[in-house]
C-alpha positions in Angstrom: 23.5 12.2 -16.9 21.6 10.6 -14.0 20.9 12.8 -11.0 20.8 10.9 -7.6 19.1 12.8 -4.8 20.3 11.6 -1.3 20.3 12.8 2.3 23.0 13.0 4.9 25.7 10.3 4.4 26.0 9.8 8.1 22.4 8.8 8.6 20.8 7.8 5.3 21.0 4.0 4.8 18.4 4.1 2.0 20.5 6.7 0.1 23.6 4.6 0.4 22.3 1.6 -1.6 22.0 3.2 -5.1 24.9 5.5 -4.4 27.4 2.7 -3.6 25.9 0.5 -6.4 26.4 3.2 -9.0 29.9 4.2 -7.7 31.2 0.6 -7.6 29.8 -0.2 -11.1 31.2 3.0 -12.5 27.7 4.3 -13.5 28.1 8.1 -13.8 25.7 10.3 -11.9 25.4 13.8 -10.4 25.0 13.7 -6.6 22.6 16.1 -5.0 22.6 16.0 -1.2 19.7 17.6 0.7 20.2 17.2 4.5 17.3 15.8 6.6 15.4 18.7 8.1 14.1 18.5 11.7 10.7 17.0 11.6 9.0 15.9 8.4 11.1 15.9 5.2 8.1 15.4 3.0 7.5 18.9 1.7 11.3 19.5 1.2 11.9 16.3 -0.7 8.7 16.6 -2.8 10.5 19.2 -4.9 12.3 16.3 -6.6 10.8 13.0 -5.3 7.2 12.1 -5.8 7.2 10.1 -2.5 8.8 13.0 -0.6 11.6 10.6 0.4 15.2 9.8 -0.7 16.8 8.3 -2.6 15.4 9.4 -5.9 17.0 8.9 -9.3 16.2 11.4 -12.0 16.9 10.5 -15.6 16.2 13.2 -18.2 13.5 14.6 -16.0 12.0 11.2 -15.2 12.0 10.3 -11.5 12.5 6.8 -10.1 12.0 6.6 -6.4 12.7 3.8 -3.9 16.0 2.1 -3.8 14.8 -1.3 -5.2 13.1 0.4 -8.1 16.2 2.3 -8.8 18.3 -0.9 -8.9 15.8 -2.4 -11.4 15.8 0.7 -13.5 19.6 0.6 -13.7 19.6 -3.1 -14.4 17.6 -2.5 -17.6 20.3 -0.1 -18.8 23.6 -1.4 -17.4 25.3 -4.8 -17.2 26.4 -6.2 -13.9 23.7 -4.7 -11.6 22.4 -8.2 -10.9 24.3 -11.5 -11.4 24.3 -12.9 -15.0 23.4 -16.5 -14.1 19.6 -17.0 -13.6 19.6 -18.8 -10.3 22.2 -16.5 -8.8 20.1 -13.5 -10.0 16.9 -15.0 -8.5 18.7 -15.6 -5.2 20.1 -12.0 -5.2 16.8 -10.4 -6.0 15.1 -12.5 -3.2 17.7 -11.5 -0.7 17.6 -7.8 -1.6 13.8 -7.8 -1.4 14.0 -9.4 2.0 16.4 -6.7 3.2 14.3 -4.0 1.6 11.1 -5.1 3.4 12.4 -6.8 6.6 14.8 -6.7 9.4 12.8 -4.1 11.2 14.2 -4.9 14.6 17.7 -4.3 13.4 16.7 -1.0 11.8 15.1 0.2 15.0 17.6 -1.1 17.6 20.7 -0.1 15.5 19.9 3.1 13.5 22.6 4.0 11.0 25.0 6.7 12.1 28.4 6.0 10.4 30.5 8.2 12.6 29.7 6.9 16.0 30.5 3.8 18.1 27.8 2.6 20.4 27.7 0.1 23.2 24.2 -1.3 22.5 21.5 -2.1 24.9 20.9 -5.8 25.7 19.5 -7.5 22.5 15.8 -8.2 22.3 14.6 -11.5 21.0 13.5 -9.8 17.7 17.0 -8.3 17.2 18.6 -11.7 17.9 16.3 -13.2 15.3 17.2 -10.6 12.7 20.9 -11.1 13.3 20.5 -14.9 13.1 18.7 -14.6 9.8 21.3 -12.2 8.4 24.1 -14.5 9.2 22.2 -17.5 7.8 21.4 -15.6 4.6 25.0 -14.4 4.1 26.5 -17.8 4.8 24.1 -19.3 2.3 25.0 -16.9 -0.5 28.8 -17.1 0.2 28.6 -20.9 0.2 26.4 -21.2 -2.9 28.3 -18.8 -5.1 31.8 -18.9 -3.7 32.2 -15.3 -2.5 33.7 -13.0 -1.7 30.4 -11.2 -2.5 27.0 -12.6 -1.8 26.2 -13.8 -5.3 29.8 -14.6 -6.5 33.0 -12.9 -7.4 31.6 -9.4 -8.2 29.7 -6.8 -6.3 26.1 -6.5 -7.4 22.9 -4.9 -6.2 22.3 -7.5 -3.5 25.6 -6.4 -1.8 24.5 -2.8 -2.1 21.3 -3.6 -0.2 23.4 -4.9 2.7 25.9 -2.1 2.6 24.1 -0.1 5.4 24.3 -3.2 7.6 28.1 -3.2 7.3 28.1 0.3 8.8 25.8 -0.9 11.6 28.1 -3.8 12.3 31.0 -1.3 12.6 29.0 1.2 14.8 27.4 -1.3 17.2 30.0 -4.1 17.3 27.7 -6.8 15.9 29.1 -10.2 15.2 28.3 -13.2 13.0 29.5 -16.8 12.7 31.1 -18.6 9.7 32.0 -16.9 6.5 29.5 -14.2 7.3 31.8 -12.9 10.0 34.2 -11.4 7.3 31.5 -10.2 4.9 30.9 -6.7 6.5 34.7 -6.0 6.3 34.6 -7.0 2.6 32.0 -4.3 2.1 33.6 -1.7 4.3 36.9 -2.1 2.3 35.3 -1.1 -1.0 36.6 2.2 -2.3 33.1 3.6 -2.7 32.2 2.6 0.9 35.4 4.3 2.2 34.5 7.4 0.1 30.9 7.5 1.6 32.3 7.0 5.1 34.9 9.8 4.8 32.2 12.1 3.6 29.9 11.1 6.4 32.6 11.8 9.0 33.1 15.2 7.5 29.5 16.2 7.8 28.7 18.7 10.6 24.9 18.5 10.4 23.2 17.1 13.4 19.5 16.2 13.1 17.9 15.9 16.5 15.5 13.0 15.8 18.3 10.9 14.3 20.6 11.7 17.2 17.9 10.8 19.6 17.4 7.4 17.9 21.1 6.6 18.3 21.1 7.7 22.0 18.2 5.5 22.6 20.0 2.5 21.1 22.7 2.4 23.8 25.7 4.4 25.1 27.7 6.4 22.5 31.4 5.5 23.4 33.0 7.5 20.5 31.9 10.1 18.1 34.3 10.5 15.1 32.4 13.1 13.2 33.7 16.6 12.5 32.3 19.4 14.6 31.0 22.7 13.2 
């Protein structure tokens, strides 16, 4: 059985991607959660991940690190990871790669913390650009392939790559125009997303650096997480 190493569900957007992909496509795996330490996680995570980062998928002792590499590894072994039709698949891969390597302003200004609600600071020009591009991309996919997911009627890896954005939309009250306005709710309604969210709310870990990033993003108006 696959072993998927992840970090805190409240914070770890990168861990969410393969986790929600595998859960939604019913690909069996054993979850191993190692909370983020204060400071560098490199030495701690090097015990199971060559990069010293999460997520890391281990298959019969063979490690696959990086969320995009994990998606491609799974696609070679399971149907439905990417769309079946060639053009939809190319679009989905392009969009997932863009999310994987871009949207740095969004990541910085709206760090993932599932259990809080934040009144964000005034948007920078870079953040406005990222949000415009997100809405443009989502509207394009939904129009091209008919929805309700980005590349058609079924959840695929491209949706998994935008799953952390759905939690950011919920936490920071971000909005979009057109069909893109309803897409985050489509993701948040998935059983696997609800499972992740419930587990994130139940976590009592607080990592100071992640907490400081959220505090710097705006005013926390609500904290729904369990306390120790």
